[in-house]
N, C-alpha and C positions, 0 to 999 in steps of 0.2 A: 206434360201430356203431349205428345205424339198424334193428332189429331188429322185422319185418314176415312177420307170419304172410298168403299169398294165401286163406285162409277168414274174415282181417279185412276183406279187403277184400270180400269177396263178404259180405259182414253190413252193410257198411256201405252198398252199391251197392243190396242192397238196403229198402232201412230209409230210403235219401235220394237225391230223383229225381235224374237228372238230370249227375250227378259224373265227373266225369271221374276217370280212376288218382291220377293225383297229386292233383286234390282230395279222392278216395277218402283217400287216404295221407295228404294235412296233416290233413284233418278228424278222422281219428282218434290223430291225436300231438294237436291239437288240445283236441280231448275231456278225453285223458288226464290234458293238464295241468291242463286245470281243476278236473279231478273233485282229483290232488292243491293242489293253493295255493288252492279255492276254503273255505271258513268254512265247518265242517260244524256240525250239531249234535248234539250225542249224547247217544243215546236212552239207552241201559244200559252198564253197566260193569260187567267182569267179573274180577273180584279170580283169579290163577292159584298157586296156590303150589309150594314147591319148597325147593330145601335152602339153610337160606344158612351160610357159613363163621363159626365163629363161637369166640372167645376167653377160658377165665376166668381168666387170667395174660397179662394184654396189659402191661399192667407189663415180659414179660421179656422179652428177647430172640429173635426167633423161631431164631434156631440153636441157645437155651437146649434140653436136652434136658427139662426140671422145664416147661415150657412146655405148656398144655392146649389144641389147638386142634382143634378140630372141625365135626360139620355137626349141625343142626337144622334144625324147617322153617318158613319162612316164609313171608310172601308177598313173591314173587320178581320181580312183573311183574300184567302185567290186558291184559283186549280192552276196544276199546271198541265198539259196538255204535253206526254213526252212519246223520247223511243228506246230504247236498250235492248243492242244487242248481245245476244249469246255464242260464244261460239261455240257449236261440236269440241271439237276438239277439246276445248278446257272442260266438256264436259263427259267427252272417256275419258280424258285423265281423269278425272274427278270420282269416277265412276269402276276406271279401269279393264273397263269394255271395248270393247267399239261399238258404235250405236247404228245397228242401219234403219232406216226410213221408210213409212209406207208414204206414196202421196199423201197429202194436208188430205184428212176427212172430213168437213163442218160441222159434223154433229160433235163426233169424236175431237175437236179444236175446242168449238162451246162446252164440252163437259171437263177437257184440262183447265183449261180457262178456270172453270166454279172450283174447278178444286187445286188448284194455286193461288188463289183469293182467299178460299178460306185460310191455306199451308203456310202466308203469309201474314194474314192477321191473326190467327191464334198462335203459331209456331213462332214469330219474330215478333211484330209489332207489339201484342201482348207482355209479353215477354221484356220486352228492352224496357233501359231506363227512360227516364221521357228526357235529356238530353241527346240523345239517340236522336229522336226524333224532332226534335228541335234541329240539327244539323244538317236531317235532310229538307224543313220545312224552311230552310231561312231565307229563298225565293220568294217566297210566301210572305214572310214577315216584314223583308221589303216594301209587301207596298202598303202596308196600313197606314192611312192618315186622317185625321181629323177635320173636323169642318173647317173654316172658315176661322183668323181668329187665336183657335184652338191649337194648342200644344202637345203632342202625345209624351204622357211624364211613364206612364208605365203598359204594362202587358202580359200575358202571359196566357202558352195555349192551354186549349180546352181540348183534349185529350179523345172527352165527346164525339170530335169532329173529325177527327182526321180518317182519310180518305188515302188508301193507296191500291191500282186496283188496276189489275191488267183488261186490257179492252180486248183488247186483236191480238193473233201471233199468224205471223207468216212466215216464210224460210225463202231465203235468197242464199245463194252460193254456201256455202259453209259456216253461216247464222242462222238462228233463228233470231226473228225483231220481233219484239211487241209492243206493241203501244198503250202505254199508261197514262191513267187519273190520279194524279199526289196534290189534294188539295187539305185545308183546315182553316180553321177560324180561332180567334183572340180575342180573351178579353179584355181589354183597351179602356184605362183611362187618361182621361185630358184636359189642359189647366184654359183656361178665359190667360191670353198672353195680355193685352191690353189694360187685364185688373193684376194680376201680380204682378206687369212697372210702376202701374201709378201706388203700388200702397207700398213698393218697394219706394219710390222714391221721396212717400213721405212719410218716412219712417228714417 
């Protein structure tokens, strides 16, 4: 299902001259697709701290009452602040029409960004297999770290925490430049390294 807000089409009409409703809709989807697929430059990385499941007795069966599992604070994800450039010529090639822009109006840009974010979330992210999201979030997965004395043994993406959001847009020469916020968190399991080594030495 293609989710499209009327306010999004109005913002496209306000920023781009002479487009039909059909062309405006196509352009909104085209911009969203390019933002999602074009290489992005990472400007800053922020770590997200949270609770990691840890075990001090990893050698014991999960059902053994002597097993010691609990939570400790560690790094479970992160946020990438990025920049991506979308070439207007590529948009024109995709559209099959020449694009003429008005001066950027902050209200129209804000409305367009809101529609782009909805389009990316509902029509791209929610429609994709998990592996595609994991590829995009790979730089974030490398931030995962357990508390001292523990080693990360397994982690999986918490899909409900994934955010792919356009924060701002500007035009420079023949490019539309978007600032993005990409973030995600993982469910992480770690084990006590010292306890495991002592157990292996004893057997």
